[in-house]
N, C-alpha and C positions, 0 to 999 in steps of 0.2 A: 097620401104621402105629404108631409108638411113641406112648405116652401123653405128653402135655405134662407137663413138670416141675411138681410141686405147689408152689404158693407157700406158704411158712410163714406161719402165722397167729399172732395174739396168744394164742389158746387153746393152740396147740402149745407156745409158750414157757412159758405158765403151767403146763401139764402137766409139762414137763420140769423146771421150777424148783420145782414143788411149791407154787405159790401161786395166787391167783385172777387172772383176766384183768384185773380192776380194779387190782390191785396192780402188774401188769406195765405197764399204761397210765400209772399215776402214777410208777412208778420210772424210766421211760424219758424223762420230760419233764425239761427243764433245771432247773426249780425243783420240788423234791419233798421231802416229809417222810419218805419211806421210808428206813429205815436203810441205812448203807453196806454192811453184810453182805448184806442182802437185795438191794440194787441190784447188787452184784457177782455174786451168784448168778443173778439174772435176766439181766444183761448177758452172762454166760458162756453161758447157755442160748440167748440170742438169737444170739450169735456162732456157736455150734455149728450152729444151724438156718439161719443166713444171713438172719435176720429183720431187717427195717428198719421202724421205726415209720411208719405212714401218717399224715402230718400234714395231709392235705387239709382235713379238717373244721376243725381249729384255724386253719389259714390262712384259710379262708373266714370264720370268725367274727372273726378279728383284722384282716382286710383286708390281710394281709401274705403275699406269695408267697415272699419270701426270695431272689429272684433278680433279676439285672439282665440285660437283653437287649443283645447286641452284634452288629452286622453288619459284616462285612469283605468286600472284593471278591475276595480270593484266600486260599486256605488253604495255598498253598505259597510264600508270600512271607515271607521272614525278618523284614522290617520290621513287617508287621502282626502276626506271631507275637510279636515283642518288645513291641508295644503291648498286645496282649491279655494276655500274661504279666504285665507290670507292673500292668495294670489289675486282673487277678484277684488278684495278691498284695496290692494296696492295699485290696481288699474283704475279704480272708480273715479279718481280725481283727474284722470287723463283722457276722459271721453273714450274709454275702451271697455268693451264688454267681453265676457267669456262665453264661448260656445263649447259644450262639454260632450265628449264621446267616451263610450264604455267598451273596453276590450275583453273583459272576462278572462284575463290571463292568456289570451289566445293571439299569437303573433300573426296568424293568417287573418284573423278578424281585425287586428290592428291595421294591417296592410290595406284592407278594403276600406276601413273607416277613414284612414288618413287620405286615401285617394279621393273619397267623397268630400272630406273637409277642405282639401286643397282646391277643389272645383269652386268652392264658395269664396275663394280668394281672401283668406285670413291675412292679417298683417304680421302674424307670427304664430308659431305653433310650439306647444310644450307637451312632451311625451314622458310617460313614466317608464323608467328603466332604459337600459342601453342595448337590449337584445331585440333585433328586428329581422324580418326577412330581407333578402337581398333587394327585392323590388321596393320594399318600404324604405330601405336606406337610400336607394337611388331617388325615390320620390322626394324624400326630405332633403337630400343633398342638393337637388336641382330645383328646389321650390322657389329659390330667389328671395326667401324671407328668413328672419332669424328662427333658428331651431334650438330649443333647450331640452336636453335630456336630464331628468331629475331622478332622485332616489337611488342613484348609482354613480359609479365612476367607471364608465366603460373604457376598455383598452383602446378602442378606435372610435373616438367621439365623432359625431357628425358635425357639430358646430360648438354650441355652448353647453356647459354642464353646471348643475347645482345639485350636489348630493354628497354621498359618503360611501365608504367601503363597507358593504354589508359583512364581508368576511372579518374585517378588523373589528367591527361592532360586536359580532358574535364572540370574538376572542375575549372581550371584556368580561363576559359572563363566565367563560370557561376558566380564565385565569383566576377569577374570584373564587370559583369552586375549588380550584387546586390550592389556593392560598388557605382555604378553610380546612384543608386536609383530605378532601374527597379525592379518591383515586378511581372509583367505579362510577363513571359518569355516562348518562344516556342522552339521547336526543329524539325529540318527536317533531316531525315535519308534516306538512300537508301534501298537496299535489305538486311534488317536486319537479315533475316533467314540464309543467307550465310556468311555475313560479321561479323565475331566474334569480330574484333576490333571495328567495328561500334556499336555492342551491348555493348561493354565495355564503349564506350564514352557515350552512352545513359544511362548506369547505373550511370556514374559519374554525368550526368545531373540530374537524379532523386534524387540521394543521396544528392547532394548539395542543391537542392530546398527543399527537405524534412527537411534537417538540419535547414533551415531558415523558415520552416513552410509555404512554398509557393506552389502554385498549380503546379502539374506535368502533367496536362492533355492536354496542348496545343502542341500536337505532330502530326506530319504527316510523315508516312513512305511510300516510293514509291518503287514499285517492279522493280527497275532498278539499274544499277551500281552506287555505291557510288561515282564514279568519273566522272559521266555524269552531265551535267548542267540541263537536263530535270527534275530531281526530285526537283530541287530548284524552277523551274517555277511552277510546279504542287503543290509543298508543300506550297509555300507562298500564293498561291491563296486559298488553302484549309484552312490554318490557319487564313487568313484574313476574309474568309467567316464565319468560325465558331466562331472565337474570334477576332472581329475587333478592340478591345482595346489592343491587344498585343503590348508591348513596345519594345521587343527585341527578336531576334531569333538566336539560335546557329545552324549551319549546320555541318553535319558530315565531310564535306570536303570543300575546297575552290571552286572547280568547282560548287558544289551545291549552295554555297553562291553566286557565280557570277550569276547563273541562278535566284536565289531568288531576288537579287538586281535588275536585269534587268526587271523581271516581276513586281516588286513593282513600279519601275519607270514608266513602261507602264501604271500602274493603277493610275498614277498621284501623287504618294507618293515621298517625299523627304527623302533621306537616309543621315544621321541618324535622321533628325529632326522628321519625322513621325514614323519611326521604325528603330531600330539599327539591323544590321545583321553581325554576325561573322562566320568565317569559321574554317578550321583545315588543317594543313599540310604545310603552307607557300609555296604554289605553286607560280611560277613566275607570272602567270596571276593575282594573288591577289595584287601584288605590282603595277601593271600597270592598274588595273581596275579603273573605275571612278564611285563612289569613290573607293579608294584603300581599301582592305579588312583587317580588324582586324582578326588575325589568331593565331593559336598555332604552333610554329615551333618545330618539333621533331628532326631536324638535321638528315635527312635521309642518307646523305653521311657519317656521323660519324658512323652510325650503320654498314654500309658496311666496313668502315675502321677498326673498332674494331673487327668485325667478321674475317676479313682477318688476323689481328694480332693474334687472337686466333688460327686460323688454322695453321699459320706458326709456332707458339710456340708449338702446340700440335704435329705437324708432325716432328718437329726438334729433338724430343726425349729429350728436355731440362727437367731436373729434378726440375727446379724451380717451386715452388707452383703457381698455376694459379687459380684465382677466377673463380668459375663456373658461377657466375652471374655478368654481367657488365651492370649497369643501366646507361642510358643516361638521361639527364634532359631537358624535354620540357620547352619552355618559351613562354610567351604571347607577341605578337607583336601588339601594338595598332596602328591602322591606321584610315582613314577617315570614314569608314562605321559604326563606333560606337561613 
């Protein structure tokens, strides 16, 4: 059995640089009186040994961990990746790092994850969505740190919000279909039991059709990720088998819309001549699909940017009043699929 790699110590750096361990400790801190020549020599030795200063003691004494916790439901979703990237970029100049947790659309898993993250004493926490277990809500409410719920406008917010109404965003697509003269409109969703934002989009679909006195029954839910293409394939086949006169279909996401378009084309249908198909989320694949996909752009990166701005303001101790709710504005992007 091979020996475990030896972790470089401060004493190792001091020996290589020809200085004392105390000098190494002082030189590697942001504010130091150690001369530049000595600092450079010590940093060179640290780089050669792969040494990283252990800041746990100073973090404990200062009450700062230097990181913000973020939970997202999916790690292979381009929208959430855009949100996290913009959020991380917004914190980079403020000596704050992101520690990421993945919930897989499971609120019980979210509860356990947040409990573990809070043990690490983050300076703030950002969660995706506004639906949580009772225990999770209590953990967040009593955490003593800023909490931001994103990608949603919950009726009972825990603290801060950066997001939009998924129901209203879905309404943009359905109103557009109706304006085009479509009256037989369907909907394809993923695992609606776990995806609360998907449920809200479906609610927007139903409410809009009801307002116009139109049938709401042309629906297909698939027990799969809302960001997989497979539900689109199975969903469009189901809808066309049950309601072959369907004129237009809204999908809960662009990947599902892509799957639906591909399956419809394999059945010999022309998009949008035979059936119009719209998506949600403004994914990159939607712009390069053939035909390109009409979608709802929620500006995922802006959500991350605004959340970062909130965190920085809240942690700065600035007394300037801060709006608890920051709403973003989804917009319809009309392309070839409709």
